C-alpha positions in Angstrom: -16.6 -41.7 32.5 -16.7 -38.8 30.1 -17.4 -35.4 31.6 -19.4 -32.7 29.9 -19.7 -29.1 30.8 -22.5 -26.9 29.5 -22.2 -23.2 29.4 -25.2 -21.0 29.0 -24.9 -17.5 27.7 -27.6 -14.9 28.3 -27.7 -12.2 25.6 -29.7 -9.1 26.1 -31.9 -8.4 23.1 -31.8 -5.1 21.3 -34.4 -3.9 18.9 -33.4 -2.2 15.6 -35.9 0.4 14.6 -36.1 2.1 11.2 -38.0 5.3 10.6 -38.1 6.0 6.8 -39.3 9.5 7.3 -36.3 10.5 9.5 -32.9 11.5 8.3 -31.6 9.4 11.1 -32.1 6.1 9.4 -30.9 3.5 11.9 -30.8 3.4 15.7 -30.7 1.0 18.6 -33.6 1.2 21.0 -33.8 -0.4 24.4 -36.6 -2.9 24.8 -40.0 -1.5 25.9 -38.8 2.1 25.2 -41.8 2.8 23.1 -39.9 3.5 19.9 -37.7 6.3 18.7 -38.7 9.9 18.7 -37.7 11.3 15.3 -37.4 14.8 16.7 -35.1 13.8 19.6 -31.4 14.4 19.6 -30.0 10.9 19.2 -26.7 11.6 17.4 -24.9 9.1 19.7 -27.1 6.3 18.4 -26.6 6.9 14.7 -24.8 4.7 12.3 -24.8 6.9 9.3 -21.5 8.5 10.2 -19.7 5.1 10.4 -19.7 4.6 6.6 -16.4 4.0 5.0 -15.8 3.7 1.3 -15.0 0.3 -0.2 -11.3 -0.7 -0.5 -9.8 0.0 -3.9 -9.4 -3.0 -6.3 -6.1 -4.8 -5.8 -3.3 -4.0 -8.2 -2.7 -6.2 -11.1 -0.3 -9.2 -10.4 2.3 -7.8 -12.8 3.2 -4.5 -14.3 3.5 -3.9 -18.1 5.6 -6.3 -20.0 9.1 -5.5 -21.0 10.1 -5.5 -24.7 12.2 -8.2 -26.3 15.0 -6.1 -27.9 15.1 -2.8 -25.9 14.7 -4.2 -22.4 16.1 -7.8 -22.7 18.6 -7.3 -25.6 16.9 -10.1 -27.5 16.1 -10.6 -31.2 12.6 -10.5 -32.4 9.2 -9.7 -30.8 7.2 -11.2 -28.0 4.1 -11.5 -30.2 6.0 -13.6 -32.7 9.3 -15.1 -31.5 11.8 -13.5 -29.0 15.2 -15.1 -28.7 17.6 -14.3 -25.9 21.1 -14.6 -27.4 23.4 -13.2 -24.8 23.8 -13.2 -21.0 21.6 -10.9 -19.1 21.9 -9.7 -15.5 18.7 -8.2 -14.1 18.5 -5.9 -11.1 14.7 -5.9 -10.5 11.6 -7.9 -11.1 10.7 -8.5 -14.8 7.4 -9.5 -16.4 7.6 -10.9 -20.0 4.3 -11.3 -21.9 3.3 -11.9 -25.5 1.3 -14.0 -27.9 4.4 -15.7 -29.4 7.4 -17.8 -28.4 10.2 -17.1 -25.9 13.5 -18.9 -26.4 16.7 -18.7 -24.4 19.5 -20.1 -26.6 22.0 -22.7 -25.3 24.6 -21.5 -22.9 22.9 -18.2 -22.0 22.6 -16.9 -18.4 19.4 -15.1 -17.6 19.9 -14.1 -14.0 18.4 -11.9 -11.3 20.5 -13.0 -8.3 18.7 -10.8 -5.7 16.7 -12.6 -2.9 13.1 -12.4 -3.8 13.6 -11.2 -7.4 10.9 -12.3 -9.7 11.0 -13.4 -13.3 7.6 -14.0 -14.8 7.0 -15.2 -18.3 3.5 -15.4 -19.9 3.5 -16.4 -23.5 0.8 -18.1 -25.6 3.3 -20.1 -27.7 6.4 -22.1 -26.7 9.0 -21.6 -24.1 12.5 -23.1 -24.5 15.5 -23.1 -22.2 18.5 -24.3 -24.2 21.1 -26.8 -23.2 23.4 -25.5 -20.4 21.4 -22.3 -20.0 20.4 -21.1 -16.6 17.7 -18.9 -15.1 18.5 -17.7 -11.6 15.9 -15.8 -9.5 14.0 -15.8 -6.2 10.7 -16.5 -8.0 10.2 -18.0 -11.5 6.7 -18.1 -12.9 6.0 -19.6 -16.4 2.7 -19.8 -18.3 3.0 -21.2 -21.8 1.4 -23.5 -24.4 4.4 -25.8 -24.4 7.7 -25.7 -22.6 11.1 -27.5 -22.8 14.1 -27.6 -20.6 17.1 -29.1 -22.4 19.9 -31.2 -21.0 22.1 -29.3 -18.5 19.7 -26.4 -18.2 18.5 -25.2 -14.8 16.0 -22.9 -13.2 17.7 -22.2 -9.9 16.1 -20.4 -7.0 18.3 -22.0 -4.3 18.8 -19.8 -1.3 17.2 -16.8 -2.9 13.9 -16.7 -1.0 12.1 -13.5 -0.2 10.3 -13.1 3.1 8.4 -16.2 4.3 4.7 -15.9 5.2 3.9 -13.6 8.1 3.3 -15.2 11.5 5.4 -18.3 10.8 8.4 -19.5 12.8 10.4 -21.1 10.0 13.6 -19.2 10.9 15.0 -20.6 14.2 15.8 -18.3 17.1 19.0 -18.2 19.2 22.6 -19.0 18.1 22.4 -22.8 17.9 23.0 -22.9 14.1 19.7 -24.8 13.6 18.1 -25.4 10.2 15.2 -23.5 8.8 11.7 -25.1 8.5 9.0 -25.2 5.9 7.6 -28.5 4.6 9.6 -30.2 7.4 11.2 -28.9 10.6 14.8 -27.8 10.6 17.3 -29.9 12.6 18.8 -28.6 15.8 22.1 -30.1 17.1 21.6 -28.7 20.6 21.8 -31.5 23.3 19.2 -31.2 26.1 19.2 -34.1 28.5 15.8 -33.0 29.9 14.1 -33.5 26.5 13.5 -36.3 24.1 15.3 -36.1 20.8 12.1 -35.4 18.9 11.3 -32.5 21.2 14.3 -30.5 19.9 14.1 -28.9 16.5 15.1 -25.7 14.7 12.7 -23.7 12.4 9.1 -25.0 12.4 6.9 -26.2 9.5 4.3 -24.0 7.8 2.0 -23.9 4.8 0.4 -27.3 5.3 -3.0 -26.1 4.1 -1.6 -25.1 0.7 0.7 -28.1 0.0 -1.4 -29.0 -3.1 -0.6 -25.6 -4.5 2.5 -24.5 -2.7 3.6 -20.9 -3.1 5.7 -20.1 0.1 9.3 -19.2 0.3 11.6 -21.3 2.4 13.1 -19.9 5.6 16.6 -18.8 6.5 18.7 -21.0 8.7 20.0 -19.9 12.1 23.5 -18.8 13.0 26.1 -19.6 15.6 27.1 -16.0 16.0 25.2 -12.9 17.2 27.4 -10.6 15.1 27.5 -12.5 11.8 24.5 -14.2 10.2 25.9 -17.5 8.8 22.5 -19.1 8.0 21.7 -20.3 4.6 18.9 -18.6 2.7 15.6 -20.2 2.2 14.6 -21.8 -1.1 12.7 -19.8 -3.7 9.6 -20.5 -5.7 9.0 -22.1 -9.1 5.5 -22.2 -10.6 4.7 -23.5 -14.1 1.4 -23.7 -15.9 1.8 -25.4 -19.2 -1.3 -26.0 -21.3 0.0 -28.9 -23.4 3.4 -30.5 -23.3 6.2 -30.1 -20.8 9.6 -31.7 -21.4 12.1 -31.5 -18.4 15.6 -32.8 -19.0 17.2 -30.1 -16.9 16.8 -29.1 -13.3 14.1 -27.1 -11.5 15.6 -26.2 -8.1 14.1 -24.5 -5.0 16.6 -25.8 -2.5 17.6 -24.2 0.8 20.9 -22.4 0.9 24.1 -23.8 2.4 24.9 -22.7 6.0 28.4 -24.2 6.4 29.9 -25.2 9.7 28.7 -22.0 11.4 25.1 -21.7 10.1 22.0 -23.7 9.7 20.8 -24.7 6.2 17.9 -22.9 4.8 14.6 -24.8 4.2 13.5 -25.8 0.8 11.1 -23.6 -1.1 8.1 -24.4 -3.3 7.7 -26.0 -6.7 4.2 -26.2 -8.3 3.8 -27.6 -11.8 0.6 -28.1 -13.9 0.6 -29.6 -17.4 -1.3 -31.9 -19.6 1.6 -34.2 -20.6 5.2 -34.4 -19.2 8.2 -36.1 -20.5 11.9 -36.1 -19.6 14.2 -37.5 -16.9 15.3 -34.2 -15.3 15.3 -33.2 -11.6 12.8 -31.3 -9.5 14.0 -30.4 -6.1 12.9 -28.4 -3.0 15.4 -29.9 -0.5 16.7 -28.4 2.7 20.1 -26.9 2.7 23.1 -28.5 4.3 24.6 -26.7 7.3 25.5 -27.0 11.0 21.9 -28.0 11.4 20.2 -29.2 8.2 17.2 -27.3 6.8 13.8 -28.9 6.4 12.6 -29.9 3.0 10.2 -27.7 1.1 7.0 -28.5 -0.8 6.5 -29.8 -4.3 3.1 -30.4 -6.0 2.6 -31.8 -9.5 -0.7 -31.8 -11.4 0.1 -33.6 -14.6 -2.5 -35.7 -16.4 0.0 -37.9 -18.4 3.6 -38.6 -17.2 5.6 -40.7 -19.7 9.0 -40.6 -17.9 10.1 -40.6 -14.3 11.9 -37.4 -13.4 13.7 -37.4 -10.0 11.8 -35.4 -7.4 13.4 -34.6 -4.1 12.1 -32.9 -0.9 14.4 -34.4 1.7 16.0 -32.4 4.6 19.5 -31.1 4.6 22.5 -32.8 6.0 23.6 -31.7 9.5 27.3 -31.1 9.9 27.0 -30.7 13.7 25.0 -33.8 14.2 25.3 -36.2 11.2 22.6 -38.6 12.5 20.0 -35.8 12.7 19.3 -34.3 9.3 16.5 -31.9 8.6 13.0 -33.3 8.3 11.6 -34.2 4.9 9.2 -31.9 3.0 6.1 -33.0 1.1 5.5 -34.1 -2.4 1.8 -34.1 -3.5 0.8 -35.8 -6.8 -2.6 -34.3 -7.6 -3.9 -36.8 -10.2 -3.8 -39.8 -7.9 -4.2 -37.5 -4.9 -1.2 -39.0 -3.1 1.1 -37.5 -0.5 4.8 -38.6 -0.3 7.1 -37.9 2.6 10.6 -39.2 1.9 14.0 -38.3 3.5 16.1 -40.0 0.9 17.5 -42.4 3.5 19.0 -39.5 5.6 18.8 -40.4 9.3 16.9 -37.8 11.4 15.3 -37.3 14.7 13.3 -34.3 13.4 9.7 -34.7 12.3 7.5 -33.6 9.4 4.1 -32.3 10.6 0.9 -33.8 9.3 -2.0 -31.7 10.3 -5.6 -31.9 9.2 -6.4 -34.4 6.4 -8.9 -33.3 3.8 -12.3 -35.1 3.7 -13.8 -33.7 0.4 -12.2 -35.3 -1.5 -10.2 -37.8 0.5 -6.6 -38.4 -0.4 -6.0 -41.7 -2.0 -2.6 -42.7 -0.7 0.0 -41.6 1.9 3.6 -42.8 1.7 6.1 -42.2 4.5 9.4 -43.7 3.5 13.2 -43.7 3.4 13.8 -42.8 7.1 11.3 -39.9 7.1 9.6 -39.2 10.4 6.1 -37.8 10.3 3.9 -36.8 13.2 0.3 -35.8 13.9 0.8 -33.6 17.0 -2.9 -32.7 17.6 -4.8 -33.8 20.7 -7.3 -35.5 18.4 -6.6 -36.5 14.8 -8.1 -38.6 12.1 -5.9 -39.9 9.3 -8.3 -41.1 6.6 -7.5 -42.0 3.0 -9.4 -43.9 0.3 -6.5 -46.3 -0.5 -3.3 -47.1 1.2 -1.1 -45.8 4.0 2.4 -47.1 3.5 5.4 -46.9 5.8 8.5 -48.2 4.1 12.2 -48.3 4.6 12.6 -46.8 8.1 9.6 -44.6 7.9 8.0 -43.5 11.3 4.5 -42.2 11.9 3.8 -40.8 15.3 0.4 -39.7 16.9 0.2 -37.3 19.8 2.9 -36.0 22.2 5.1 -38.3 24.3 4.4 -36.3 27.5 0.6 -36.3 27.1 -0.6 -39.8 26.2 -4.2 -38.9 26.8 -5.6 -38.4 23.3 -7.6 -40.5 20.8 -6.5 -41.0 17.2 -8.3 -42.5 14.3 -6.7 -44.2 11.3 -9.0 -45.4 8.4 -7.8 -46.8 5.1 -8.2 -49.7 2.7 -4.7 -50.9 3.5 -2.0 -50.3 6.1 1.3 -51.6 4.8 4.4 -51.5 7.1 7.9 -52.6 6.1 10.9 -51.9 8.3 8.9 -49.1 9.9 7.3 -47.9 13.1 4.0 -46.4 14.3 4.0 -44.7 17.7 0.8 -43.7 19.4 0.7 -41.6 22.6 -2.9 -42.2 23.7 -5.4 -44.5 22.1 -5.6 -45.7 18.5 -8.9 -46.6 16.8 -7.7 -48.2 13.6 -10.0 -49.6 10.9 -8.5 -51.1 7.7 -9.4 -53.9 5.3 -5.8 -55.2 5.1 -3.0 -54.9 7.6 0.4 -56.1 6.5 3.6 -55.9 8.7 7.1 -56.9 7.8 9.8 -56.4 10.4 7.9 -53.4 11.8 6.6 -52.3 15.2 3.4 -50.7 16.5 3.7 -48.9 19.9 0.7 -47.7 21.8 1.3 -45.9 25.0 -1.8 -44.6 26.8 0.2 -43.0 29.6 -1.6 -44.9 32.3 -3.4 -41.7 33.6 -6.7 -41.2 31.9 -8.7 -44.4 31.9 -11.1 -43.1 29.2 -8.4 -43.5 26.5 -6.8 -46.7 27.8 -8.5 -48.9 25.2 -7.2 -49.1 21.6 -9.1 -50.9 18.9 -7.4 -52.4 15.8 -9.9 -53.8 13.3 -8.8 -55.5 10.0 -10.7 -57.8 7.6 -7.6 -59.5 6.5 -4.6 -59.5 8.9 -1.2 -60.9 8.0 1.7 -60.4 10.4 5.1 -61.7 9.7 6.8 -60.6 12.9 5.1 -60.1 16.3 6.6 -58.9 19.5 4.1 -58.7 22.4 4.3 -57.1 25.8 1.4 -56.8 28.3 -1.3 -57.9 25.8 -3.1 -61.0 24.8 -2.1 -63.0 21.8 -2.9 -61.7 18.3 -6.4 -62.5 17.0 -7.2 -64.4 13.8 -8.5 -62.6 10.7 -11.9 -60.9 10.7 -11.7 -60.0 14.4 -11.1 -57.1 16.7 -8.2 -56.6 19.2 -8.8 -54.7 22.3 -5.6 -53.9 24.4 -6.1 -54.8 28.0 -3.2 -52.5 29.0 -2.3 -49.0 28.1 0.9 -50.2 26.6 0.8 -52.3 23.4 3.7 -53.3 21.2 3.1 -55.2 18.0 
């Protein structure tokens, strides 16, 4: 039986009196005091001395633009066409703006290899990165009419992150050599017999609320030494806003740095791309770095109206040298046009989870895919996973609800279709599932109510069309026919 508690709060009322004729404009008067005497000394009640001037306007996002020839050693002008013809090593942030084109010729290195260093390019015309050319920085921002990245070219922010957002715990503590976290948690190779494998991780995840427009640095990996920091650096940030056509045959990298055998891998950074049309078969990556404990994957979001080719996009966790079966957790890939979320670990085995927190309701996401040995969890005491289309768990994907030690929560899953192939759903508590089509192939659904709180001991699975190819039952009645509702008679249900 549900229990409710009501709390009543009594608030003493105060009356605000205003006397226009007095220089003392505002005061607080106790009830039934008969008003405020304008001639009395009531300095302690005045508000007029509490005024503070408004904050100054924020500074512009970038300083004045550099020049093509004098500052960059290029040929031409930024308001017509500026060509970078020779290698350039920068030592500070640079902002490049103009009404023309900006072209980096083939084989040229345009580098600022300082963690957090920013290269920002804002041109009205075309941007071109020639074959085998490279841009290296902690942050790369591009705004252009059209952009092309030729074969062998690369924008590389790997391991060059600045500081991650404040009040996040992406960098692991201690000297366990654990991986950094961001889109997914970092792996930890520490063995603790008192804990489950999924209860041990390195750096934690963050920036879930901005996964559709990611702009956070990755986090540094941990070290195995107190004297020397062996951890790999976090991945940097790449942001591109292309008005018309984007051609990517090179690489856009925001991977975590390598930690080696004595340090954890850094977590992947952020890649955010908007364009009208995209072609090319290049690579976009915000993966966790390899290390003693692999770093968690970063976050990638693409908002492209028309995609004519299939570039490779990776957000998987880094490989763990100290525990090869426990790589870093996968990051997130969000495709804004179909409103679909992908969590894929590229078939790297892991015991470390990617956090799925609150799902949006206005508008709903269309599809969610958890695949290729990725593990995702909704760790809240109550959670609703609702999408307009399909929830797919494929190729070893695992979706977990709740906490293994506190099986007393209720979770809701609503979708048009729930498709499971060689995958698992774990529920610690009760599951209220409503779908139109439920397909399972060589998969398992585990529901563990904990056997403590009888108010959550009943799970309801409702599907209009139910097709199961493999069923394993334990402590439950036989499976129902289509157009029916299954109510578990035990707190443990395996399907």
